[in-house]
C-alpha positions in Angstrom: 89.7 106.6 99.1 87.4 106.3 102.2 88.1 108.3 105.5 90.0 106.1 108.1 87.9 105.9 111.7 89.9 106.9 114.8 90.0 104.4 117.5 90.3 106.3 120.3 91.2 105.5 124.2 89.3 107.0 126.8 90.7 109.3 129.0 92.8 107.7 132.0 90.4 108.4 134.3 87.7 106.6 132.6 89.6 103.7 131.7 89.2 101.7 134.2 85.4 101.6 133.7 86.2 100.8 130.1 86.7 97.7 128.4 87.4 98.5 124.8 88.6 101.4 122.7 86.1 104.0 122.0 85.7 105.0 118.4 85.1 108.3 117.2 85.1 110.1 113.7 87.6 112.8 112.6 86.9 115.3 109.6 90.8 115.9 109.6 93.8 115.2 111.7 92.6 114.8 115.2 93.1 117.9 117.5 93.6 117.7 121.3 92.2 121.1 122.2 91.4 124.3 120.5 92.3 126.4 123.5 95.2 128.5 122.4 95.1 131.0 125.4 98.1 131.3 127.5 100.6 129.5 125.1 104.2 130.2 125.2 105.8 130.7 122.2 109.3 130.4 123.6 108.0 126.8 125.0 109.8 123.8 124.9 108.0 120.1 124.2 109.7 116.7 124.9 108.5 113.8 122.8 109.2 110.6 124.1 109.7 108.0 121.3 110.7 104.3 120.7 113.7 105.3 118.1 116.2 102.0 119.0 117.6 101.7 115.8 117.8 105.4 114.3 121.5 105.6 115.2 122.4 102.4 112.8 122.4 104.8 110.1 118.5 105.1 109.5 118.0 108.8 109.9 117.1 109.2 106.3 113.3 108.2 105.2 114.4 108.0 101.6 116.7 105.0 102.6 115.2 103.4 106.0 112.1 101.5 106.1 111.8 102.5 110.3 108.1 104.2 111.0 110.3 106.0 113.2 112.3 107.6 110.8 109.5 109.1 109.1 108.0 110.4 112.2 110.9 112.2 113.6 112.1 113.5 110.0 108.5 114.9 109.3 109.7 118.1 111.1 112.2 119.0 108.4 110.8 117.4 105.3 107.9 118.7 103.6 106.0 116.6 100.5 104.4 117.7 97.2 100.9 117.1 98.5 99.4 116.6 102.0 96.6 113.6 102.4 93.4 114.6 104.5 91.6 112.5 106.8 89.1 111.9 104.5 91.6 110.6 102.1 91.8 113.4 99.7 94.7 115.6 98.7 95.4 119.2 99.1 98.2 121.5 98.1 101.4 121.4 100.0 104.8 122.5 98.2 102.9 122.0 95.2 100.2 124.6 94.1 98.3 121.9 91.8 98.8 119.1 90.0 97.3 117.0 86.8 97.6 113.6 86.0 97.8 112.6 82.2 94.5 111.0 80.9 96.7 107.7 80.6 97.6 107.7 84.3 101.2 107.7 83.5 102.2 111.4 83.7 102.0 113.7 87.0 102.8 117.6 86.5 103.0 119.5 89.2 103.0 123.1 89.8 105.1 124.4 92.5 105.3 127.4 94.9 107.6 129.8 94.3 108.2 131.0 97.9 109.9 128.0 99.5 113.3 127.7 100.7 115.4 125.4 102.5 116.8 126.0 105.8 120.2 126.3 104.5 119.0 128.9 102.2 118.5 127.1 98.7 115.7 127.5 96.9 113.2 124.8 96.6 112.3 124.2 92.8 111.5 121.8 90.3 115.3 121.0 90.2 115.2 120.0 93.8 112.3 117.6 93.1 114.2 115.9 90.6 117.3 115.9 92.6 115.5 114.1 95.3 114.0 111.7 93.3 117.1 110.8 91.3 118.7 110.2 94.5 115.9 107.8 95.6 116.4 105.7 92.5 120.3 105.8 92.7 121.4 102.4 93.5 124.1 104.1 95.9 121.4 105.2 98.0 120.0 101.6 98.9 116.2 102.9 99.2 113.9 100.1 99.2 110.8 101.4 100.4 111.1 105.0 98.9 112.0 103.6 95.3 109.1 101.3 95.4 106.9 104.2 96.6 108.3 106.2 93.6 107.0 103.2 91.1 109.7 101.0 91.4 110.3 99.8 87.7 107.6 101.9 86.6 109.2 104.8 87.4 110.5 106.5 84.1 112.3 109.9 85.4 111.3 113.4 86.5 111.6 116.2 84.0 112.1 119.9 85.0 109.6 121.6 82.4 110.6 125.2 84.2 111.9 126.3 87.5 108.2 125.7 89.0 106.8 123.0 87.3 107.9 119.2 87.2 106.8 116.3 85.5 107.3 112.8 87.0 106.8 110.2 84.4 105.8 106.6 84.4 106.1 103.5 82.1 102.3 102.3 83.1 99.5 104.2 84.9 100.8 104.6 88.4 97.7 104.8 90.6 99.2 105.1 94.2 101.6 108.1 93.2 99.8 110.8 95.0 99.4 108.9 98.0 103.1 108.1 97.8 104.0 111.8 97.2 102.0 112.8 100.2 104.9 110.7 102.9 108.0 111.6 104.5 109.9 109.1 102.4 109.2 111.1 99.1 110.2 114.4 101.1 112.8 116.8 100.2 116.1 117.1 101.5 118.4 120.2 100.1 119.8 119.7 96.8 122.8 121.5 98.0 123.4 118.8 101.0 122.4 115.7 98.4 125.4 116.9 96.1 128.2 117.6 99.2 127.2 115.0 101.3 124.3 112.8 100.0 126.1 109.8 101.8 126.2 111.4 105.3 122.3 111.9 105.4 121.4 108.6 106.6 123.9 108.8 109.7 122.0 112.1 110.5 122.9 115.5 111.7 121.8 119.4 111.8 124.4 120.0 108.7 123.2 117.1 106.6 119.4 116.7 107.6 118.3 120.0 106.4 115.0 120.5 104.6 112.0 122.8 104.1 109.9 121.5 107.3 108.7 123.7 110.3 111.5 122.7 112.3 115.3 122.8 111.7 117.5 120.1 113.4 120.0 121.6 115.6 121.3 118.9 117.5 121.4 114.9 117.3 123.1 112.7 120.0 122.9 108.9 118.8 120.9 106.8 121.0 120.0 109.6 123.2 117.9 112.6 121.3 117.4 115.0 118.7 116.5 118.6 119.1 114.6 120.6 116.8 114.0 124.6 116.6 111.5 126.4 115.1 111.6 127.7 111.4 110.8 131.2 111.6 110.4 131.6 108.0 107.8 128.8 107.6 104.9 129.8 105.6 103.8 127.2 103.1 102.5 124.0 105.3 99.6 121.8 104.9 96.3 123.5 105.1 97.8 127.0 105.7 100.0 126.1 108.5 102.9 128.5 109.5 105.4 128.6 111.8 105.2 126.2 115.0 103.9 127.7 118.2 106.5 126.2 120.1 110.3 126.9 120.0 111.7 123.8 120.6 110.8 120.2 120.2 113.3 117.8 122.0 113.1 114.1 121.1 114.1 111.8 123.6 115.0 108.2 122.2 113.7 105.7 124.9 113.7 102.1 124.0 111.8 101.1 126.9 107.9 101.6 126.6 107.7 101.6 130.6 110.2 104.3 130.4 108.3 106.5 128.1 105.0 106.1 130.0 107.3 107.2 133.2 108.3 110.2 131.7 105.3 111.4 130.5 103.5 110.6 133.7 106.2 112.2 135.7 106.1 115.5 133.7 109.8 115.1 132.3 108.1 114.8 128.8 105.0 116.3 127.3 104.2 113.8 124.9 105.0 109.7 124.4 104.3 107.8 121.6 104.1 104.0 120.6 102.7 103.1 124.2 101.2 99.3 124.7 98.2 99.3 126.3 100.0 97.7 129.8 102.0 101.0 129.7 98.6 103.0 129.5 97.7 101.6 133.1 100.4 103.5 134.7 99.4 106.8 133.8 97.5 109.3 135.9 94.3 111.0 135.5 95.9 114.1 133.9 96.9 112.6 131.0 95.3 112.0 127.8 95.8 109.1 125.7 95.0 108.8 122.2 95.1 105.8 120.0 94.7 105.2 116.1 94.5 102.0 114.5 97.2 101.6 112.2 96.2 101.4 108.3 98.5 98.7 106.6 99.3 95.2 107.3 98.8 93.8 110.7 101.3 92.5 113.0 101.9 89.0 111.4 104.1 86.0 111.2 106.3 85.2 107.4 106.5 81.6 106.5 109.3 81.1 104.3 107.6 78.6 101.9 110.9 78.2 99.9 113.3 77.4 102.5 112.1 74.4 105.1 109.2 72.5 106.5 106.7 75.8 105.2 107.2 74.5 101.2 104.3 71.9 102.3 100.8 73.7 102.4 99.4 71.8 104.6 102.1 72.4 107.2 101.5 76.2 106.7 97.8 75.7 107.2 98.5 73.4 110.1 100.8 76.2 111.6 98.0 78.6 111.4 95.1 76.5 112.6 97.6 75.5 115.7 97.6 78.9 117.3 95.0 80.5 119.4 94.9 83.7 118.2 91.9 85.4 119.8 92.9 84.0 123.5 96.7 85.2 122.8 95.5 88.6 121.5 92.7 89.1 124.5 95.1 88.3 127.1 98.2 90.4 126.0 96.4 93.4 125.0 93.4 93.7 127.4 91.1 93.2 124.8 91.9 96.7 123.5 93.6 95.6 119.8 91.5 93.5 117.8 92.9 90.1 116.4 93.7 90.3 112.5 91.8 88.6 109.5 93.4 89.3 106.8 96.8 90.9 105.3 95.3 94.4 105.5 94.1 95.6 108.4 90.3 97.2 108.5 91.2 100.8 108.3 93.1 100.5 104.6 91.1 100.8 101.4 90.3 97.2 99.9 90.2 95.5 103.4 88.2 92.2 102.7 85.7 92.0 105.6 84.6 88.6 104.2 87.5 86.8 105.7 86.4 87.8 109.4 85.7 84.5 111.3 87.0 82.3 108.2 89.8 80.9 110.1 89.8 80.0 113.7 91.9 78.0 116.4 91.5 74.3 115.1 93.8 71.9 116.7 91.9 68.9 115.5 92.1 70.1 111.7 95.6 71.2 112.1 96.7 67.4 113.8 94.8 65.9 110.7 96.6 68.1 107.9 100.3 67.2 109.6 99.2 63.6 109.6 98.4 64.0 105.7 101.7 65.8 105.4 103.4 62.5 106.6 104.6 64.0 110.1 103.0 60.9 111.9 105.4 59.6 114.5 106.6 61.4 117.9 110.3 61.7 119.1 110.7 61.7 123.1 110.0 65.2 123.7 106.4 64.7 121.9 107.5 66.5 118.8 106.6 65.1 115.5 109.0 63.6 112.9 109.2 62.1 109.7 111.9 60.1 108.0 113.9 60.7 111.5 113.7 64.6 111.3 111.9 66.7 113.9 109.0 69.0 113.0 110.9 72.0 113.3 110.8 75.7 112.5 113.4 78.6 113.5 111.6 82.2 114.2 114.3 85.2 113.8 113.0 88.3 115.4 114.8 91.8 115.3 115.5 93.3 118.4 114.6 95.5 120.4 111.2 92.8 121.1 108.8 94.3 123.3 107.3 92.4 126.3 104.3 92.0 124.5 105.7 90.4 121.2 107.8 87.9 123.5 104.6 87.2 125.1 103.1 86.6 122.0 105.7 84.2 120.9 105.5 82.2 124.0 101.9 81.7 123.4 102.8 80.8 120.0 105.2 78.3 120.9 103.1 76.9 123.6 100.0 76.3 121.2 102.3 74.8 118.6 104.1 72.3 121.1 100.7 71.0 121.7 100.3 69.7 118.3 103.9 68.5 118.3 105.5 71.3 115.9 108.9 72.8 117.6 109.0 76.5 117.3 112.9 77.5 118.1 113.0 81.5 118.2 116.0 83.9 118.1 116.4 87.7 119.0 118.9 88.9 116.7 121.0 92.6 117.0 120.5 93.8 113.3 123.3 93.1 111.6 122.9 89.5 113.0 119.3 89.4 111.7 120.2 90.8 108.3 122.9 88.0 108.0 119.7 85.5 107.6 117.2 87.9 106.7 119.1 88.8 103.2 119.7 85.0 101.8 116.5 83.9 103.7 117.7 81.3 105.6 114.9 81.1 108.5 111.6 79.5 108.5 109.6 82.7 110.1 109.8 86.0 110.9 107.7 88.5 112.1 106.8 92.5 111.8 103.8 95.3 111.1 103.9 97.5 108.2 102.1 100.8 108.3 100.7 102.0 104.9 97.5 103.9 103.6 97.6 102.4 100.1 97.3 98.6 99.5 100.2 98.7 97.3 102.3 98.0 100.2 101.5 94.3 99.5 103.7 94.6 96.2 106.8 95.0 98.5 105.5 91.9 100.6 104.1 89.4 98.4 105.5 90.3 94.9 108.2 88.1 93.5 110.9 91.0 93.3 109.3 92.4 96.8 112.2 93.8 98.8 109.7 92.8 101.9 108.9 89.5 100.4 109.9 87.5 103.5 107.9 84.5 102.6 109.4 84.1 99.4 106.3 84.0 97.3 107.0 83.9 93.7 103.5 83.5 92.3 102.7 85.1 88.6 98.9 85.2 89.4 99.6 87.0 92.1 102.4 89.2 90.6 99.6 90.4 87.8 97.1 91.0 90.7 99.9 93.5 92.2 100.6 95.0 88.9 97.0 95.3 88.0 96.5 97.2 91.3 99.3 99.5 90.5 97.4 100.9 87.1 93.9 100.8 88.2 92.7 104.2 89.0 88.9 103.4 90.0 88.8 102.9 93.7 86.3 99.9 93.7 88.0 97.9 91.0 91.3 98.6 92.8 89.7 97.3 96.3 88.5 94.0 94.3 91.7 93.6 93.2 93.4 93.8 96.4 90.6 91.5 98.0 91.7 88.9 95.7 95.2 89.0 97.1 94.0 88.7 100.6 91.8 85.5 99.4 94.9 84.2 97.8 96.9 84.5 101.1 93.8 83.4 103.1 94.1 79.9 100.9 98.2 79.5 100.5 99.0 80.9 104.0 102.3 82.8 103.0 101.5 85.3 105.9 99.6 84.7 109.2 97.9 88.1 110.2 97.7 88.0 114.2 96.4 91.1 115.3 95.9 94.9 114.2 97.6 97.5 116.5 97.2 101.4 117.3 99.3 104.2 117.5 99.0 105.0 120.8 100.2 108.5 122.3 100.2 110.1 125.8 99.8 113.7 126.2 100.0 116.0 129.2 97.0 118.6 129.8 99.1 121.5 128.9 99.7 120.1 125.3 97.1 121.9 123.0 96.1 121.3 119.6 98.4 118.4 118.7 97.4 116.7 115.2 97.9 113.3 113.6 98.6 111.8 110.6 96.8 108.9 108.8 99.3 106.6 110.4 98.5 108.2 114.1 102.1 110.0 114.3 102.0 113.2 116.1 102.2 116.4 113.8 103.4 119.7 115.2 102.5 122.4 112.9 99.6 123.7 115.4 100.8 122.6 118.7 101.1 124.9 121.7 101.9 124.4 125.2 100.4 126.4 128.1 102.3 128.1 130.4 
């Protein structure tokens, strides 16, 4: 797997003179500074994050698909292996591993010195207990179950206390990458047995792992407090107990508020900031941005529900949006527009698609005429057989100002060709009432992922995130081939075919490639990041 380039913003003092992000290479998780002198071992770091929906039973990465869940619970959850910045894998809870010649069996030799913070020993039985929980229907896991192979998963066997075997019915190439994620991290088997149904609600008594911190307090919709695990001695790349005592996570949905608290010094770190918020920060704040791997922010067109059953209408919709203008204006030229359903930092990205579809309202009008939408009503919208050309877009709250602006631009562009777009912003429960039965025309999101297998959940017939309701045997075969092909070049060609299929069929309309933007105060030293751009706190220290 190739290394992922890091897209980094300039310090704020130089930002005004710069018109774009600066690219810099990274030989491992990026470090803000090597200086450790003056670090306070009893320091508390306050970290402001978005975290809006964590309180809705989303504190368990084994059942939640929220990126914020995986981000915060990395503090307590360790993984079998660690993925380095160059895409290779190194030991973590597993000292070593081997893969069978047929690619169906992964055997891990585990460390023998690891304990959960409730005193339970980490061993092969703990691995089996967690993987069994993920595939148990009662857990209601979607993403983690898919990462564990979905239908290909054949079970986990305890060979001896420190050897565990994970079996698949067919070769499963993405498993090591999956095994490096928080979603396949490990809860205490004691908690799984006694209170497994409470883990997703969250709390110090149930969110118990082997990680560098323990959760000591959780107040829904307000904050999570993590305290250093002084016994920690088994972190990735030799990491031991953290250099700060307390990590206080403030849940602040408004980006302007997150920027405000780091700018004022109330927090030392703020994550998931938009470019607009960066402008408000002072010269003593360092801003780091890493371009997300995975699926760019996109619109999903439901081809089984309404007007998007017609491929001409889907093509016309795509060509009617002035993506370049909207992205440049809303994100100040700092996020690139997307050309494909994989971002440029994702293995298998098809660069040949760049520039292949552009704003073309004349062609869009032609396609809509060919589809039979040839008359107009008094409001200027196209009609056919007395029915208006209209599509309903549902969005999950909270909706950022940037996404609201993007939606307004899209509605305006589509109106010019006579296409009505009605947008509804819905609370999670109301959203799911429509998302479950797929009673909408459009929805939207982005999805971070280091392995292109993430497309299986979005375009596979049985994919849990198949919002476009695609069901194409040819696509299913490509996605299954991608699972079982171990040669990186051959896998890349498979996923390029999937991207080309979408470019032709327009199930998903990619709009822009975002970055994880993090702001840190000058006192924060040695903060590192994972491949998703999420802060890691194994080596961080605070001066003073």
